[in-house]
N, C-alpha and C positions, 0 to 999 in steps of 0.2 A: 500759755496757749501755743501750740505748735501746728502749723499748717503743713499737711502732706499732700503730694500730688495726686493726680486722678488715675494714673496708669499703674497696672499691676506691677510691672518690674521696677518702675521708678519708686513706687512705694515700699516694695520689699527691700530695695536697696537702702532705704531709710532706717530699717529695723535694727541693724547693728548700732547705729548712733542712738537711737531710742533706748536700746538696752544699756549701752554704756551710761548714759545720763541717769538712768534709775538706779543702776547698779553702784555707781559711784557717789550718788546723792539720793539715797532711799528715802529721805523725808519729804522730797518734792512730790507734788501732784502734777503729773503731765496729762493735760487735757489736748485733745486732737480735733482739728477741723480736717475731716477726710472729704476729698472733693469728688467722690463717686462711690457707688455701691461697691464696686470692684476694689476701690482702695479700702474701704471698710471691711470687706472680706479678708484682706491680707492682715489687718490689725485686730481682727476679731479674737476675743479671748486673751489678748496680750496682757500679761500680768503687770507689765511696766505702764500700763495706761489707766488713768483713773477715770476719764469719761471721754467719749468720742460723740461729735457732732457731724452728721454726714449731710453735706451740702446745705448748711444752715442758712437761713435768710439773713440779710443784713440786719434786720431789725432785731433778730435773736442774738447776734453777736453784739450788738449795741446794749442789749439788756444784761449781758455778762461783763460789761465793762469793769465794774468795780470788784469782779471775782478774779481778774487776771492781774498778775504781778510782772509777767514777762511775756512778750511776744516773740516767737522764733519762726523765721521762714527758712525751712530746710531744703527748698527747691527753688528753681528760678523760672518755673513755667509761667505762662500769661495769666492762668486762672488763679494760681497761688499768688501772684503779685496783686491781683485785684482785691483779694481778701486781706491781704497783708496792709495794704494802703489804708483799709479802714481801721485796722488794730493800731497803726501808727498814730492815729488821730487821738488816741486814749491817753496820751501824755504819760506812757509808761516805758520803761526800758525795752527796746527791741534790737534784736539781732537777725542779721540777714546774710545768708550764705553768699560768698564772693561769685564772681562771673565763673562760667564754665572753664575748667582746665582741659583743653581738647585730649591730651594724652595721659590724663589721670583718671583712674577708675572712679565713677560715679559714687559707688558706695564708700570708697576710701575718702572721697572729698567731703561727704556728708559727715563721716566719722571725724575727720580732721577739723572740720567747722565746729562741731559740738565740743571736741577737746579744747578748742581755742577759747570758747565761752565758759567752759566747766573743766578746768585742768584736773587731770587724773590724780587719784589719790594712791594708786598702786600701779605696778607695771603690768598688771594683767588686763588684756584687752580681748574680748571675745569678738571676732569678725564675722561670725556665721549669721546668716539670715534666720529670722525667727518667724515661725508659723506655729500656731497652737490648735491643731484639730481636737475636736470633742469626741466623746463616745458615740453621739449621734452621727458625727461625719463618718466614723469607721463602720458603723452598721449600714450606712447608705451606701458605702463602696462594697461591702459584703452583699448588700441586695443586689447591686448592679452586676457583680460576679455571678450571683446565683441565676439572675434574669438572663445573663448571656451565656449560661452554661460554662463558665470558666472555673477550672479548678487549680488554684494557685500552687498546689502540691504536685500536681502532675503537668499542667501546661507551662511551656517556657514564655513568659510575657516580656514583650519588647514594646515600649511605647514610642509613638511618633506623633509630634505636634505638627499639624498640618496648616496652620495659619499664623497671622501676626496682627499687630494692632493697626498697622497701615491698611491691611486687607480689610479689616472690620470697618474701618472709617469710610472705605471706598467700595462697600460691598456691592452696590448696584453697578458699578462699572466693571469690576473685576469678576463678577458673577458670570459674565460672558466669556471672559478670557480664561477663567478657571486657573489663573496664574498671578504671580506677583514677583518682582525681582528679589524681594527679601526672603521668600519661602522656597522650599524644595519643590520642584516641579511635580505635578500630579503623576505624570508618566513614570518618573523615577521612583516614586513611592509604590506604584503598581508593580513595577519590575522588582523592586526589592522585596516586596511582600511575596511574589511568585518565587523568587530564589529561596527564601526562607521555607516556604511551604513545600517546596520540591526537597530541600535537604532534610526537613523533618516536620511532619503534619502537626506536631505538638507545639510549634513555634506559632504563637498568636500575636499579631500587631494590633495593639490598642491605640486607636487614633483619637487624639484630643484637640479641642479648638472651641472657639465661640460660636454664637448662633449664626454668625455670618458665614461660617464654614460649613454649614449643614448640607448645603448642595455638593460641595466638594467630597464630603464624607459619604453621601449616598453613592455617588459615583465610585468611590473607592470600594465600598462594601460590595457593589455589584461586580466588581472586577476580580475579586479573589475571596475565597471561603475562609481564609484565615485572618481576615481584617475584621477587627470589632469596634464598632462605633460607641465611643463615649463622648462625642462632641456634644458641648452644651448641657451635660447632664450632671456636672459637679460645680460646687464652689471651690474657692481657692484652698481652703483647709481640706476639703474632701480630695483635691487633687494631690495634695501633699501625701494624704494616707494612701491613695492610689499608686502613686510613684514609688513609695517605699516597698510595694510589693513586686515592682518590675525588676527584671535582670538588668536591663538597659534602657535609656531614654534617649532618643534621637530628636533633636531640636535646632531650628534656626535661631536667630538672634531676636528672641521674643520673651514675653513675661514668663512663659512656662519653662524656659530654660533656667530662669533664676529660681523658680519653684523646685526644679530637679537639684539645683545646687543647695537649696535648704534641706533637701531629703538626703543629701550626700550619697547618692546612687551612681552607678557607672553612667557616664554621660558622654554622648557624641555631639559636639556643638558644631553646626554647619553655618559658615559664615561666607557671605559674598562681599559686595563693597561696603560694608559697614565697619565702624571703628571698634575693633576688638579690644583695644587697650582702654576704651571708655565704657563699654557695656558688656565685655566678655564675662565668662564664668568667674565667680567670686564666693569666698576666697579660694585658696588651693585645695582641689578635690583629691581624693585618693585615688580615683580612677577616671581620668578625663583624657578625651581625644578631641582636638580642634582640628577640623578640616576647613581651610580657608582657600577660596579660589576667586578669580576676577568676577565670575557670575555663578549663582547657584546652579545653573544648568551644567556647569562644568564639573560638578561634584557628582560623579557616576554612581548609580546604585551598586554596581559590582564592587567598588572600593569600599563603600560603607558595609556591604554585606561582609567582606573579608575582615574588616574591623570587628564587626559584631561577633563573628565566629571566633576570633581571637579572645574577645572578652568573655564569651560564653564558656569557652574551655575552662576558665578559672572556676567556674561554679558547677559546670556539667561535665567534668573530665571523662566520664564513662561514655558520653554521648558524642562529643565533639573533638576533632583534632585541630590543632592550631592552624590558622592560614598561613600561607607561605610568605605573603607580603602585605604590609600595611602602607597606605598612602595617607600621610598626615597633612601635607600641604600640596595643593595643585598650583604648579607654576602659571 
């Protein structure tokens, strides 16, 4: 029995380790305790997982006592620890991930931990994040495109994540400020959208986020005709399907940035005062630009626009000319 965390990004960063365990030891059955509906969405349809329990009661876990051969804690969060303490009472072998390594990527630490308890049988290790959208997920995204009059073969689609987990937790306070130190300012997104619209009206900005960002989304849509609101309209596998159809995705340090990594699409990752080495894009992407500044406010919409133009020229050479300058790090 393995316990996974409640947040999107944290759970997605566990998937290479889960894949490693099943691919190297195919006869084992991996059962998961997922600590939120969002975590369960990340692990939905994952062929490495035998059975998943979403926020099960302690009574249910106790009833499974004699079906568990090993207990694995792959995360160090408080809620994970609470569940793991119960499993430790079952007198079965248990394995617990060591304390956080501050300058070591979280996904790599999960993988290293699982390797330590299940040594590899071959030298092949797949470090990519794992998401498994269904045909129903693909149809849902197609329906959203049709509903919003989006034509993927004609429109140039750029995604932009407008929120983060911290904003969602503090929605009542930040609803008034319409801002948060971890996300790109609302005004910057508005300016960026207008720059794109002025350059080419076929460029559409698809904004993503959770329910707590709906007020932000409404304000953004009102400010520019090329912004399309997909906030709180997709599950995690559906987001993966959506992202695969974008030319570029722009995201701060949030769970959706990691979904973009799983889709392996051109990514512009925006970082303020967070630890890039711990939670940055993973593994190496074929097309990645990281912009880091002391504050998110200092990442200008003009600099992001130039980078976007440079990336678009690779896929739309007949339409766009390369930008003259790219700012990758703001001092």
